[in-house]
TITIKOL-818381 format. One record per residue (C-alpha): x, y, z; residue number from 0. Coordinates in pm, 1 decimal, m for minus. Example, Ala and Ser with C-alpha at 12.3 -4.5 7.8 and 13.67 -1.06 7.14 Angstrom:
# residues 2
         u         v         w  resi
    1230.0    m450.0     780.0     0
    1367.0    m106.0     714.0     1
//
This chain:
# residues 442
         u         v         w  resi
  m20408.1   m6433.2    1706.7     0
  m20187.0   m6313.3    1440.1     1
  m20437.7   m6270.3    1144.2     2
  m20739.4   m6086.3    1343.7     3
  m20441.3   m5843.5    1534.8     4
  m20413.7   m5783.2    1090.8     5
  m20762.7   m5751.6    1018.0     6
  m20833.9   m5433.2    1234.6     7
  m20579.9   m5256.4    1020.6     8
  m20645.3   m5405.4     714.5     9
  m20650.9   m5148.0     402.4    10
  m21007.0   m5119.7     214.9    11
  m20868.6   m5204.8    m168.5    12
  m21126.2   m5463.6    m171.1    13
  m21437.1   m5261.8     m99.6    14
  m21288.1   m5051.6    m414.3    15
  m21453.8   m5278.8    m646.5    16
  m21802.4   m5335.2    m481.1    17
  m21910.0   m5008.4    m275.7    18
  m22122.9   m4766.0    m361.4    19
  m21977.3   m4483.3    m609.1    20
  m21808.9   m4177.1    m382.0    21
  m21770.8   m3849.3    m550.3    22
  m21438.6   m3792.1    m764.2    23
  m21325.4   m3578.6    m500.2    24
  m21418.6   m3868.4    m169.4    25
  m21271.1   m4112.7    m367.8    26
  m20935.1   m3930.2    m435.1    27
  m20923.6   m3801.8     m24.7    28
  m20992.1   m4214.3      43.8    29
  m20699.1   m4371.2    m180.9    30
  m20442.4   m4051.8      12.9    31
  m20592.8   m4230.6     311.0    32
  m20541.7   m4591.1     264.6    33
  m20147.2   m4495.6      98.5    34
  m20089.2   m4290.7     431.7    35
  m20239.4   m4620.1     638.1    36
  m19947.5   m4804.9     466.2    37
  m19677.7   m4589.3     560.3    38
  m19848.5   m4620.0     925.9    39
  m19880.9   m4169.7     861.3    40
  m20168.6   m4199.0    1083.2    41
  m20260.5   m3851.2    1122.2    42
  m20225.5   m3775.2     793.3    43
  m20453.6   m4061.2     736.8    44
  m20740.9   m3971.9     965.3    45
  m20729.9   m3637.2     764.7    46
  m20736.3   m3785.9     449.9    47
  m21002.7   m3999.8     551.5    48
  m21233.7   m3693.9     703.4    49
  m21190.8   m3522.2     362.2    50
  m21354.3   m3797.5     190.9    51
  m21682.7   m3786.9     467.5    52
  m21685.6   m3416.1     428.9    53
  m21694.5   m3495.0      46.7    54
  m21939.6   m3740.3      32.0    55
  m22098.0   m3862.0     427.1    56
  m22154.8   m4184.8     493.3    57
  m21918.6   m4317.9     253.9    58
  m21848.2   m4665.0     436.3    59
  m21491.2   m4750.7     330.6    60
  m21375.8   m4416.1     437.5    61
  m21548.4   m4478.3     785.6    62
  m21372.1   m4792.3     815.8    63
  m21016.7   m4639.9     730.2    64
  m21090.7   m4389.8     980.1    65
  m21163.7   m4651.9    1230.3    66
  m20877.2   m4792.9    1181.7    67
  m20678.0   m4565.4    1184.1    68
  m20824.1   m4421.8    1573.4    69
  m20778.2   m4794.5    1662.3    70
  m20401.7   m4788.0    1605.9    71
  m20371.5   m4446.3    1814.4    72
  m20559.6   m4642.3    2110.1    73
  m20879.1   m4389.5    2057.4    74
  m21133.2   m4715.5    2089.4    75
  m21407.0   m4554.1    2164.4    76
  m21428.2   m4320.3    1864.8    77
  m21291.6   m4639.7    1673.6    78
  m21580.0   m4797.0    1754.9    79
  m21784.5   m4565.4    1604.2    80
  m21646.0   m4548.5    1329.5    81
  m21676.6   m4882.5    1282.7    82
  m22061.4   m4878.5    1382.1    83
  m22099.5   m4589.3    1128.3    84
  m21936.4   m4767.5     845.0    85
  m22172.0   m5115.0     917.6    86
  m22504.3   m4884.3     941.3    87
  m22347.9   m4712.0     588.5    88
  m22314.8   m5012.2     435.6    89
  m22520.4   m5331.2     638.9    90
  m22266.6   m5613.1     415.3    91
  m21970.4   m5466.5     456.9    92
  m21808.5   m5719.1     619.5    93
  m21478.4   m5593.7     731.2    94
  m21642.6   m5296.1     919.3    95
  m21861.8   m5606.4    1136.1    96
  m21544.1   m5758.2    1160.2    97
  m21325.7   m5490.6    1285.5    98
  m21645.7   m5353.5    1489.9    99
  m21668.0   m5699.5    1673.5   100
  m21259.8   m5729.0    1726.9   101
  m21221.1   m5341.4    1863.3   102
  m21501.2   m5423.7    2096.6   103
  m21366.7   m5726.2    2192.7   104
  m21078.8   m5570.1    2333.0   105
  m21273.9   m5311.4    2478.3   106
  m21451.6   m5578.0    2658.3   107
  m21791.3   m5486.6    2541.0   108
  m21859.0   m5864.7    2445.6   109
  m22227.9   m5745.9    2371.1   110
  m22174.5   m5588.6    2075.5   111
  m21888.6   m5742.3    2003.7   112
  m22093.1   m6096.8    2034.4   113
  m22369.6   m5901.5    1758.7   114
  m22069.0   m5783.2    1467.8   115
  m21918.0   m6133.2    1471.8   116
  m22281.3   m6296.5    1393.1   117
  m22312.8   m6085.2    1123.9   118
  m21970.0   m6113.7     983.6   119
  m22044.9   m6473.3     964.3   120
  m22357.2   m6480.3     829.1   121
  m22199.3   m6223.7     554.6   122
  m21871.8   m6426.1     526.4   123
  m21885.8   m6840.5     702.7   124
  m21585.4   m6942.8     532.3   125
  m21360.5   m6794.9     724.7   126
  m21239.9   m6941.6    1030.9   127
  m21137.6   m6601.0    1244.8   128
  m21460.1   m6449.4    1246.4   129
  m21567.1   m6781.2    1423.5   130
  m21274.3   m6784.8    1718.9   131
  m21402.0   m6427.5    1783.0   132
  m21767.9   m6492.7    1792.5   133
  m21607.8   m6798.6    2031.2   134
  m21466.3   m6597.9    2254.9   135
  m21727.5   m6310.2    2266.2   136
  m21993.4   m6587.6    2346.8   137
  m21776.5   m6745.3    2681.7   138
  m21727.8   m6431.7    2817.6   139
  m22098.9   m6339.2    2782.4   140
  m22112.9   m6706.4    2980.6   141
  m22341.8   m6819.3    2731.6   142
  m22170.4   m7211.4    2671.5   143
  m22445.1   m7351.6    2389.8   144
  m22327.4   m7051.6    2172.5   145
  m21945.4   m7088.1    2228.3   146
  m21934.8   m7416.6    2185.7   147
  m22093.0   m7429.9    1866.9   148
  m21922.8   m7152.2    1789.6   149
  m21605.2   m7257.2    1856.3   150
  m21670.1   m7607.0    1647.3   151
  m21716.8   m7377.2    1393.6   152
  m21340.7   m7241.2    1429.7   153
  m21166.2   m7513.2    1466.2   154
  m21365.0   m7685.7    1142.2   155
  m21270.9   m7356.2     950.2   156
  m20911.9   m7359.2    1062.4   157
  m20626.0   m7535.6     857.2   158
  m20396.8   m7262.3     818.7   159
  m20043.3   m7389.7     943.9   160
  m19969.0   m7072.5    1149.8   161
  m20292.8   m7074.8    1312.1   162
  m20319.4   m7414.7    1478.0   163
  m20176.0   m7215.4    1806.5   164
  m20506.0   m7128.8    1786.2   165
  m20713.2   m7411.6    1709.4   166
  m20552.7   m7595.8    2046.2   167
  m20627.4   m7241.6    2257.8   168
  m21019.0   m7308.6    2117.7   169
  m20990.2   m7732.4    2220.3   170
  m20894.3   m7613.6    2547.0   171
  m21147.0   m7388.1    2603.5   172
  m21405.1   m7653.9    2453.7   173
  m21237.6   m7894.4    2724.7   174
  m21322.3   m7652.7    2967.8   175
  m21691.8   m7589.3    2848.0   176
  m21785.4   m7970.9    2861.4   177
  m21793.4   m7983.4    2503.5   178
  m21769.3   m8357.0    2286.5   179
  m21469.1   m8338.0    2037.6   180
  m21527.7   m8320.4    1708.4   181
  m21604.9   m8624.0    1502.4   182
  m21405.0   m8727.5    1226.9   183
  m21559.2   m8664.7     900.3   184
  m21596.7   m8901.9     655.2   185
  m21464.6   m8867.4     277.7   186
  m21719.5   m8860.7       3.5   187
  m21617.4   m9099.9    m319.2   188
  m21278.3   m8933.4    m349.7   189
  m21177.7   m8971.4    m763.2   190
  m20854.8   m9159.9    m859.1   191
  m20487.1   m8928.1    m827.9   192
  m20350.7   m9027.2   m1152.0   193
  m20159.9   m8856.4   m1377.2   194
  m20302.8   m8937.5   m1758.0   195
  m20262.0   m8748.0   m2095.7   196
  m20545.6   m8809.0   m2314.4   197
  m20732.5   m8614.0   m2541.6   198
  m20914.6   m8303.6   m2400.9   199
  m21236.0   m8294.0   m2246.1   200
  m21469.2   m7964.2   m2291.7   201
  m21391.1   m7684.2   m2029.9   202
  m21547.3   m7752.3   m1725.1   203
  m21842.1   m7485.1   m1551.4   204
  m21658.0   m7211.0   m1307.8   205
  m21762.2   m7130.8    m999.4   206
  m21672.6   m6789.5    m800.8   207
  m21606.1   m6851.9    m470.5   208
  m21514.8   m6500.7    m308.7   209
  m21534.2   m6604.6      80.6   210
  m21208.3   m6824.4     m36.3   211
  m21010.7   m6565.8    m230.5   212
  m21080.2   m6291.3      36.3   213
  m20933.4   m6549.4     269.2   214
  m20626.6   m6633.0     104.5   215
  m20577.0   m6274.6      24.4   216
  m20550.1   m6224.6     357.6   217
  m20322.0   m6506.2     396.7   218
  m20093.1   m6348.3     122.1   219
  m20076.8   m5990.7     302.6   220
  m19980.5   m6171.9     619.4   221
  m19690.7   m6370.5     388.8   222
  m19564.5   m6039.3     230.1   223
  m19522.4   m5885.9     536.3   224
  m19334.6   m6191.2     706.0   225
  m19110.5   m6217.1     326.7   226
  m19186.5   m6550.5     266.4   227
  m19289.4   m6423.1     m76.0   228
  m19270.8   m6713.5    m295.3   229
  m19588.8   m6858.2     m35.8   230
  m19761.2   m6553.5     m71.8   231
  m19748.8   m6607.8    m422.0   232
  m19935.4   m6929.0    m414.6   233
  m20193.7   m6794.7    m161.4   234
  m20272.8   m6509.9    m441.6   235
  m20292.1   m6755.6    m683.4   236
  m20520.7   m6935.8    m498.0   237
  m20761.0   m6651.1    m457.4   238
  m20733.0   m6566.4    m825.0   239
  m20853.5   m6945.8    m917.3   240
  m21100.1   m6936.7    m633.8   241
  m21262.4   m6559.2    m797.5   242
  m21161.6   m6545.5   m1169.7   243
  m21135.8   m6213.8   m1243.9   244
  m21099.3   m6083.2    m891.9   245
  m20878.9   m5736.7    m947.9   246
  m20753.9   m5716.9    m591.5   247
  m20635.0   m6082.6    m640.3   248
  m20466.8   m6004.2    m937.3   249
  m20269.7   m5696.8    m854.3   250
  m20077.1   m5838.9    m566.4   251
  m20062.4   m6192.7    m730.2   252
  m19772.9   m5888.7    m958.2   253
  m19660.8   m5786.2    m709.4   254
  m19519.8   m6142.5    m546.6   255
  m19447.8   m6223.8    m877.4   256
  m19255.8   m5933.6    m910.4   257
  m19044.3   m5935.3    m582.5   258
  m18903.4   m6302.3    m650.3   259
  m18795.1   m6218.6   m1047.4   260
  m19080.0   m6330.1   m1268.6   261
  m19107.9   m5984.7   m1450.0   262
  m19286.3   m6098.5   m1756.1   263
  m19546.7   m6308.9   m1570.8   264
  m19642.4   m6013.1   m1315.1   265
  m19700.3   m5804.6   m1572.7   266
  m19907.1   m6006.8   m1708.4   267
  m20129.0   m6007.3   m1384.0   268
  m20086.1   m5643.7   m1401.0   269
  m20225.1   m5575.3   m1735.7   270
  m20524.1   m5832.8   m1676.5   271
  m20647.7   m5645.3   m1368.8   272
  m20580.1   m5302.0   m1569.1   273
  m20828.7   m5488.7   m1834.8   274
  m21037.8   m5557.2   m1551.2   275
  m21104.1   m5235.4   m1362.8   276
  m21199.8   m4905.3   m1482.3   277
  m21091.6   m4746.3   m1127.6   278
  m20799.2   m4463.1   m1223.5   279
  m20590.2   m4553.2    m923.3   280
  m20572.6   m4869.4    m974.7   281
  m20487.4   m4873.6   m1340.6   282
  m20244.9   m4583.8   m1318.0   283
  m20063.9   m4778.2   m1016.3   284
  m20087.1   m5085.1   m1263.6   285
  m19913.7   m4880.5   m1519.8   286
  m19643.9   m4728.9   m1316.0   287
  m19573.7   m5137.0   m1213.9   288
  m19545.0   m5279.3   m1557.5   289
  m19319.7   m4977.3   m1676.5   290
  m19060.8   m5071.0   m1355.1   291
  m19089.3   m5453.6   m1450.8   292
  m19033.8   m5391.8   m1781.2   293
  m18696.6   m5144.0   m1663.7   294
  m18574.6   m5468.8   m1447.4   295
  m18677.8   m5716.8   m1763.6   296
  m18420.0   m5453.4   m1990.4   297
  m18186.7   m5461.6   m1693.7   298
  m18176.9   m5877.9   m1637.7   299
  m18175.3   m5941.7   m2009.1   300
  m18258.4   m6320.8   m2096.0   301
  m18321.7   m6457.1   m1796.0   302
  m18591.9   m6747.6   m1685.1   303
  m18792.7   m6476.7   m1467.2   304
  m18718.5   m6204.1   m1745.6   305
  m18895.3   m6501.5   m1974.1   306
  m19159.0   m6456.3   m1830.6   307
  m19168.5   m6818.1   m1715.0   308
  m19436.8   m6982.1   m1445.8   309
  m19379.4   m7023.7   m1102.0   310
  m19290.5   m7384.9   m1118.1   311
  m19022.1   m7362.4   m1353.3   312
  m18716.3   m7149.0   m1428.9   313
  m18531.7   m7114.7   m1137.6   314
  m18677.3   m7409.2    m998.8   315
  m18410.1   m7653.6    m829.7   316
  m18462.6   m8016.7    m925.6   317
  m18432.9   m8039.1    m542.9   318
  m18754.6   m7812.0    m512.0   319
  m18946.3   m8042.0    m737.3   320
  m18831.8   m8345.3    m561.5   321
  m18938.1   m8195.1    m211.7   322
  m19268.8   m8104.6    m359.1   323
  m19326.6   m8462.7    m522.2   324
  m19212.3   m8620.9    m196.7   325
  m19510.2   m8405.6     m14.5   326
  m19774.1   m8479.1    m287.5   327
  m19689.6   m8811.8    m165.7   328
  m19724.2   m8796.9     149.5   329
  m20056.9   m8612.2     113.9   330
  m20199.0   m8906.1     m96.7   331
  m20075.4   m9158.3     163.8   332
  m20263.7   m8884.9     445.4   333
  m20564.9   m8920.2     214.5   334
  m20584.5   m9346.9     234.5   335
  m20542.3   m9340.5     598.1   336
  m20818.2   m9066.9     650.0   337
  m20579.1   m8786.4     812.0   338
  m20751.4   m8547.4     587.6   339
  m20639.6   m8201.8     798.3   340
  m20229.4   m8389.8     734.7   341
  m20325.9   m8486.3     384.6   342
  m20453.2   m8073.8     324.1   343
  m20105.9   m7954.6     518.5   344
  m19926.4   m8159.9     294.1   345
  m20061.2   m8043.5     m32.7   346
  m20052.5   m7702.4     m21.9   347
  m19649.7   m7740.2      94.8   348
  m19654.6   m7976.7    m259.2   349
  m19805.8   m7679.7    m466.0   350
  m19640.0   m7397.5    m247.5   351
  m19276.4   m7579.1    m377.0   352
  m19402.9   m7661.4    m741.1   353
  m19785.2   m7422.9    m848.1   354
  m19856.8   m7582.2   m1165.9   355
  m19833.7   m7920.8   m1049.4   356
  m20159.8   m8027.9   m1154.9   357
  m20187.3   m8339.2    m975.9   358
  m20157.9   m8200.4    m624.2   359
  m20463.6   m8000.4    m671.4   360
  m20675.1   m8283.9    m777.6   361
  m20532.4   m8454.6    m474.1   362
  m20617.7   m8129.9    m268.5   363
  m20934.1   m8148.5    m333.0   364
  m21002.4   m8472.3    m247.1   365
  m20858.8   m8346.8      75.7   366
  m21106.1   m8082.4     106.7   367
  m21401.1   m8284.6      46.2   368
  m21257.6   m8516.8     329.1   369
  m21320.0   m8186.5     537.7   370
  m21642.0   m8120.8     357.5   371
  m21443.6   m7784.4     216.7   372
  m21675.1   m7847.2    m103.2   373
  m21625.0   m7489.3    m263.4   374
  m21241.4   m7484.5    m201.2   375
  m21249.2   m7820.3    m298.6   376
  m21433.5   m7761.5    m637.1   377
  m21135.4   m7464.2    m644.4   378
  m20885.6   m7690.3    m659.1   379
  m21073.5   m7971.0    m919.9   380
  m21139.8   m7660.4   m1162.2   381
  m20827.4   m7528.5   m1173.8   382
  m20668.3   m7876.2   m1168.4   383
  m20830.7   m7888.4   m1563.1   384
  m20732.9   m7533.9   m1621.7   385
  m20343.0   m7701.3   m1583.1   386
  m20426.6   m8072.3   m1725.6   387
  m20760.7   m8051.9   m2000.5   388
  m20690.0   m8368.0   m2092.9   389
  m20747.9   m8563.6   m1727.7   390
  m21072.5   m8693.9   m1614.0   391
  m21037.0   m8730.9   m1273.3   392
  m21114.6   m8383.4   m1189.6   393
  m21424.9   m8377.7   m1350.8   394
  m21575.5   m8618.6   m1091.0   395
  m21402.0   m8450.0    m777.6   396
  m21629.9   m8145.2    m888.9   397
  m21864.3   m8347.8    m921.9   398
  m21877.4   m8462.8    m587.2   399
  m21821.3   m8131.5    m496.7   400
  m22137.4   m7954.6    m676.1   401
  m22329.6   m8257.4    m570.3   402
  m22207.5   m8192.9    m195.7   403
  m22343.0   m7799.3    m247.6   404
  m22653.4   m7926.0    m398.3   405
  m22533.8   m7808.5    m727.9   406
  m22735.9   m8087.8    m855.5   407
  m22743.9   m7995.3   m1294.7   408
  m22414.3   m7890.2   m1306.9   409
  m22297.9   m8264.6   m1097.7   410
  m22477.1   m8424.3   m1302.9   411
  m22322.2   m8287.9   m1614.5   412
  m21995.2   m8341.2   m1489.6   413
  m22051.7   m8701.0   m1387.6   414
  m22224.5   m8785.7   m1790.8   415
  m21900.8   m8586.2   m1875.1   416
  m21652.8   m8893.9   m1669.6   417
  m21901.9   m9200.7   m1739.1   418
  m21809.0   m9118.2   m2135.2   419
  m21465.4   m9037.0   m2103.2   420
  m21160.6   m9204.1   m2223.7   421
  m20904.5   m9033.2   m2058.7   422
  m20616.8   m9289.7   m1962.9   423
  m20665.5   m9209.5   m1600.5   424
  m21087.6   m9297.7   m1588.0   425
  m21156.1   m9549.4   m1315.3   426
  m21437.5   m9795.2   m1486.4   427
  m21576.6   m9875.0   m1168.9   428
  m21628.1   m9504.7   m1124.0   429
  m21747.1   m9448.8   m1480.5   430
  m22054.6   m9694.2   m1325.9   431
  m22119.0   m9490.6   m1004.8   432
  m22102.3   m9152.1   m1189.4   433
  m22411.0   m9301.4   m1406.6   434
  m22562.1   m9406.2   m1121.0   435
  m22515.5   m9111.1    m999.3   436
  m22612.9   m8902.7   m1278.7   437
  m22933.2   m9078.7   m1311.5   438
  m23025.3   m9030.1    m986.1   439
  m22984.2   m8648.4   m1061.7   440
  m23284.5   m8601.0   m1303.2   441
//
């Protein structure tokens, strides 16, 4: 499984933002270890992680990093010990639990793998990969009912195009286990998908979805390695929308935009990341990147990229825009046919080609609602409102998402706003429904 193979050696950058504070010497050594791990310098990385642990014993991120190096060097037993110590040092350290599960499964210790994946899926319930590993572990332990539930949870969550081979494998395992096929989801009433231009409503409340942000960052990392930079930029953009102010997402979005030649936009992302963190290493890296990007701008002159135009404008060809529109229309047709997984794929394709196409985010929100991915739907509707604050459709979709998530007060406010809206895309029938739903939530 591509994502599983990759995650076990994933860097710990995200943990810099939320882990317990190590000493300055430990942090410096840890960052050297991360840099060496990135370059494949295993011995150098291991030495740096051990130096960090000498300065701050029990430093969870360094333990996880050391485990990643040891696993890559084939020292699986030692890697398991390091990952286990990382989870003991920080019981909420998601990546360490995932790595422990993966390494244990690869070594044949399915009992440990199952326990680790159980904890990981508790901490990161939106990540499909954990459920696949859990299903594999349960199946090989002969725990059929648990394996069935885990595989079904995986299939429900896995919508990435490149991972569908594993969906098929999970489906085959379910059949072999004698499980019934998953039911087809029923869509909640979806908002209209029309584009409008009308007086702006006030801003909708923002919600944070760290699990979605983490998943999209992992997708972006994989796409960068495959040199699919435009899709990677879209993934990091998605992550920054899902968790506003996520420093890692912003920094990596800047990296992807710079590779694509959008130096002005890249600088903006790095500057924003710098404003949101006090981490000296991150701020220094951002400064160096900004200096290089500005030098490139000076060399290129007034090109569309140097002018800082957003993805989807400037050098995007008319043919690409036409492809995006076709993918969007195909997605809408699939929603009408209740093919929500197919709609999600089409609409994600449209957004990759035209990342500022607001109506595609609204439609993708509706597809996510059909798949019962309410947090992801909320993120799409919120970003659609940022792009097109004059529309009403995202208000209704966001209200539906929040209601399904149990966020009734916010849902009620959004229903009321939709009911009172005079935007051109508002629908009288949905306004009446909004009034009724708002009243029931009082």
